[in-house]
C-alpha positions in Angstrom: -169.0 -236.5 -215.2 -169.3 -234.9 -211.7 -171.1 -231.9 -211.0 -169.0 -228.8 -210.1 -170.3 -227.2 -206.6 -169.5 -223.8 -205.5 -168.4 -224.5 -202.3 -168.2 -220.9 -201.0 -171.9 -220.5 -201.8 -172.7 -223.9 -200.0 -170.4 -222.6 -197.0 -172.0 -219.2 -196.9 -175.6 -220.7 -196.8 -174.6 -223.0 -193.6 -172.9 -220.1 -192.1 -169.1 -220.9 -192.9 -168.6 -218.0 -195.1 -164.7 -216.7 -194.8 -165.0 -213.8 -197.3 -163.5 -213.8 -201.0 -160.5 -215.1 -200.1 -159.6 -218.1 -197.7 -156.2 -216.7 -196.5 -156.2 -214.7 -193.6 -153.0 -212.9 -193.1 -151.4 -212.1 -189.8 -152.2 -208.8 -188.1 -150.0 -206.1 -189.9 -149.6 -207.7 -192.9 -151.3 -206.2 -195.9 -151.7 -208.1 -199.5 -149.1 -205.7 -200.9 -146.7 -206.3 -198.0 -146.9 -210.1 -198.2 -145.2 -210.0 -201.5 -141.8 -209.2 -199.6 -142.1 -212.6 -197.7 -139.4 -215.2 -198.3 -141.2 -218.1 -196.7 -138.7 -218.7 -194.0 -141.3 -219.9 -191.5 -139.8 -217.9 -188.7 -143.3 -216.7 -187.9 -144.6 -220.3 -187.9 -142.0 -221.0 -185.1 -142.7 -217.7 -183.2 -146.6 -218.1 -182.8 -147.6 -219.2 -179.3 -150.9 -220.4 -180.6 -149.9 -222.2 -183.5 -152.0 -220.7 -186.0 -149.7 -219.7 -188.6 -149.2 -221.8 -191.3 -147.3 -221.6 -194.7 -149.5 -221.9 -197.6 -147.7 -221.6 -200.9 -144.7 -220.2 -198.9 -146.6 -217.4 -197.3 -148.0 -217.0 -193.7 -151.8 -217.7 -193.3 -153.9 -218.1 -190.2 -155.8 -221.3 -189.3 -158.5 -220.4 -186.6 -159.7 -223.9 -186.4 -156.8 -224.6 -184.2 -156.8 -221.5 -181.8 -156.9 -217.5 -181.9 -154.6 -214.8 -182.6 -153.4 -213.1 -179.3 -152.0 -210.3 -181.1 -148.7 -210.7 -179.2 -146.7 -209.5 -182.2 -144.1 -212.3 -181.9 -144.4 -213.2 -185.3 -143.6 -209.4 -186.3 -140.6 -209.3 -184.0 -139.0 -212.6 -185.7 -139.7 -211.4 -189.4 -136.5 -210.5 -191.2 -138.3 -208.9 -194.1 -140.5 -205.8 -194.2 -143.5 -207.9 -194.2 -145.5 -206.3 -191.3 -146.7 -202.6 -191.4 -147.2 -202.3 -187.7 -148.8 -203.9 -184.8 -152.5 -204.1 -184.9 -154.9 -205.0 -182.2 -157.7 -206.0 -184.5 -158.3 -207.7 -187.9 -160.1 -206.1 -191.3 -162.7 -208.8 -190.6 -165.1 -209.8 -187.8 -166.9 -213.0 -186.6 -170.1 -213.9 -188.2 -172.7 -216.4 -186.8 -174.5 -218.7 -189.2 -177.7 -220.3 -189.3 -176.3 -223.8 -188.4 -175.7 -222.3 -184.7 -177.0 -224.6 -182.2 -178.6 -221.9 -180.2 -180.6 -220.8 -183.3 -181.6 -224.3 -183.7 -182.9 -224.8 -180.1 -180.0 -226.5 -178.4 -178.2 -224.4 -175.6 -174.8 -223.7 -176.4 -172.6 -220.5 -175.4 -169.0 -221.7 -176.0 -168.3 -218.8 -178.3 -169.3 -216.2 -175.5 -167.3 -218.0 -173.0 -164.1 -218.0 -175.0 -164.4 -214.6 -176.5 -161.6 -212.2 -174.9 -163.6 -209.0 -175.9 -167.0 -210.2 -174.9 -167.9 -209.3 -178.3 -170.6 -212.2 -178.3 -173.5 -211.9 -175.8 -176.7 -214.3 -175.7 -180.2 -212.6 -175.6 -183.0 -214.1 -173.8 -185.7 -215.6 -176.0 -188.9 -217.1 -174.7 -189.5 -220.9 -175.3 -185.8 -221.7 -176.2 -182.2 -221.1 -175.4 -180.7 -217.7 -175.6 -179.7 -216.1 -178.9 -176.2 -215.2 -179.9 -175.5 -211.5 -180.8 -172.4 -210.1 -182.0 -171.2 -206.8 -181.3 -169.2 -206.0 -184.3 -167.5 -202.9 -182.7 -166.3 -205.2 -180.0 -165.1 -208.0 -182.3 -161.3 -208.0 -183.3 -161.6 -210.9 -185.7 -159.1 -212.6 -183.3 -161.0 -216.2 -184.1 -161.2 -217.6 -180.7 -164.8 -218.6 -181.3 -164.2 -220.4 -184.5 -162.0 -222.9 -183.0 -164.6 -223.9 -180.1 -167.9 -223.9 -181.9 -169.1 -227.5 -182.0 -171.3 -226.9 -185.3 -168.8 -224.8 -187.2 -171.3 -222.3 -187.5 -169.1 -219.0 -187.1 -167.1 -217.6 -189.8 -165.4 -214.7 -190.7 -166.4 -211.8 -193.0 -164.4 -208.7 -194.0 -165.4 -205.4 -192.9 -165.9 -202.4 -195.2 -162.7 -200.1 -195.1 -164.9 -197.3 -194.0 -166.2 -199.6 -191.4 -163.0 -201.1 -190.2 -161.8 -200.1 -186.7 -160.4 -196.5 -186.7 
């Protein structure tokens, strides 16, 4: 018989942890408001970056494809009261895991180059490539850094409610 593996723990140790739930809702959608979704798919068609997918007839974001630009087109075309207001940030931030190439002595700054808010900077270190530092205050959780990381070292983690961008 096969041995059961806790993939969430393994992914956390590899720096690919995405929190308790794998589902990331579009900006402005809450766990309560998603219940009003009929699964019509208009948000999927409206998304200019093509990151919205229907999972079990409910929208979920796939940051492996691209980032959320917070354009609001999904909200505009939704016929149901699913969106609670246009947000410019998520209740999560990026996190850089230990499999990051720069942390393993290989020069890479792809995440910094693509971050629209310049939330990822690189600090010089003697004898090796610069090390990444994430400014949680600047990070919107848009996911731009996730799709470009060649080592899949970037994940997301929820921000505590009291710490969320207010």
